[in-house]
C-alpha positions as CSV (number, residue, x, y, z in Angstrom):
1,X,7.0,16.4,0.0
2,X,7.6,13.1,2.1
3,X,4.2,11.5,3.5
4,X,4.8,8.2,5.6
5,X,1.9,5.9,4.9
6,X,2.8,3.3,7.4
7,X,5.3,0.8,8.9
8,X,5.5,-3.0,9.4
9,X,7.8,-4.4,12.0
10,X,10.1,-6.9,10.5
11,X,12.2,-7.8,13.6
12,X,13.2,-5.8,17.0
13,X,15.4,-3.4,15.2
14,X,13.9,-3.2,11.7
15,X,10.7,-1.8,10.3
16,X,9.5,-1.7,6.7
17,X,8.5,1.8,6.0
18,X,5.9,2.8,3.0
19,X,6.2,6.3,2.2
20,X,5.1,8.8,-0.6
21,X,8.1,11.1,-1.5
22,X,9.9,13.2,-4.0
23,X,13.5,11.7,-5.1
24,X,15.4,13.5,-7.7
25,X,12.4,15.9,-8.6
26,X,10.1,12.8,-9.2
27,X,7.1,11.6,-7.1
28,X,7.0,7.8,-6.2
29,X,6.2,5.3,-3.7
30,X,9.1,4.0,-1.5
31,X,9.1,0.8,0.5
32,X,12.3,0.7,2.4
33,X,13.7,-0.8,5.4
34,X,14.6,1.4,8.7
35,X,16.9,0.2,11.2
36,X,17.3,1.4,14.8
37,X,20.5,0.2,16.5
38,X,23.6,1.4,18.4
39,X,25.7,1.5,15.3
40,X,23.2,3.0,12.8
41,X,19.6,4.5,12.6
42,X,18.1,5.3,9.5
43,X,17.0,4.0,6.2
44,X,18.9,1.2,4.4
45,X,19.7,0.5,0.8
46,X,17.2,-2.4,1.0
47,X,14.1,-1.3,-0.4
48,X,12.3,-0.3,-3.8
49,X,11.1,2.7,-5.1
50,X,7.9,2.7,-7.7
51,X,7.7,5.8,-9.7
52,X,4.3,7.6,-9.7
53,X,3.8,6.8,-13.3
54,X,3.9,3.0,-12.6
55,X,1.8,3.2,-9.3
56,X,-1.3,2.1,-10.9
57,X,0.3,-1.1,-12.4
58,X,1.9,-1.7,-8.8
59,X,-1.4,-1.4,-7.2
60,X,-3.4,-3.6,-9.6
61,X,-0.6,-6.2,-8.9
62,X,-1.1,-6.0,-5.2
63,X,-4.9,-5.9,-5.3
64,X,-4.8,-9.1,-7.4
65,X,-3.3,-11.0,-4.3
66,X,-6.2,-12.6,-2.4
67,X,-6.0,-12.9,1.6
68,X,-6.5,-16.6,0.9
69,X,-3.3,-16.8,-1.2
70,X,-1.3,-15.4,1.7
71,X,-2.7,-17.8,4.2
72,X,-1.8,-20.9,2.2
73,X,1.0,-22.9,3.5
74,X,4.2,-23.0,1.4
75,X,4.8,-26.3,-0.3
76,X,8.1,-27.3,-1.6
77,X,8.5,-28.5,-4.9
78,X,10.0,-31.9,-5.6
79,X,13.7,-31.7,-6.7
80,X,14.3,-33.2,-10.0
81,X,17.8,-34.8,-10.5
82,X,18.1,-33.9,-14.2
83,X,20.7,-32.0,-16.5
84,X,20.3,-28.2,-15.8
85,X,18.2,-26.4,-18.1
86,X,19.8,-24.3,-21.0
87,X,17.2,-21.6,-20.1
88,X,18.1,-19.5,-17.1
89,X,15.7,-19.7,-14.1
90,X,15.0,-16.1,-14.1
91,X,13.6,-16.2,-17.7
92,X,11.5,-19.4,-16.7
93,X,9.9,-17.6,-13.8
94,X,9.2,-14.3,-15.9
95,X,7.7,-16.2,-18.8
96,X,4.4,-16.9,-16.8
97,X,4.0,-13.4,-15.5
98,X,1.2,-11.4,-16.5
99,X,2.1,-7.9,-18.1
100,X,0.4,-5.1,-16.3
């Protein structure tokens, strides 16, 4: 079963497609780029798949974002000229994320 939910135009040759599908016998939500060009037309590897059993967590995360947050201007953080931290940047970013 494949059910296209919608698409968002990314640029003149690429759309972001949201669909519910079965992959490998498992239901899930797929968000993937679809390219239309002279060389290739179809889905790319760029995208993500949310398994059905994790969908409620994904939906809760998306619903926690307010319209106002998306309208806020991006502010660059000041660059500090210090020695690199021993803790990897990825770990720093994830330590403050809520667990859904």
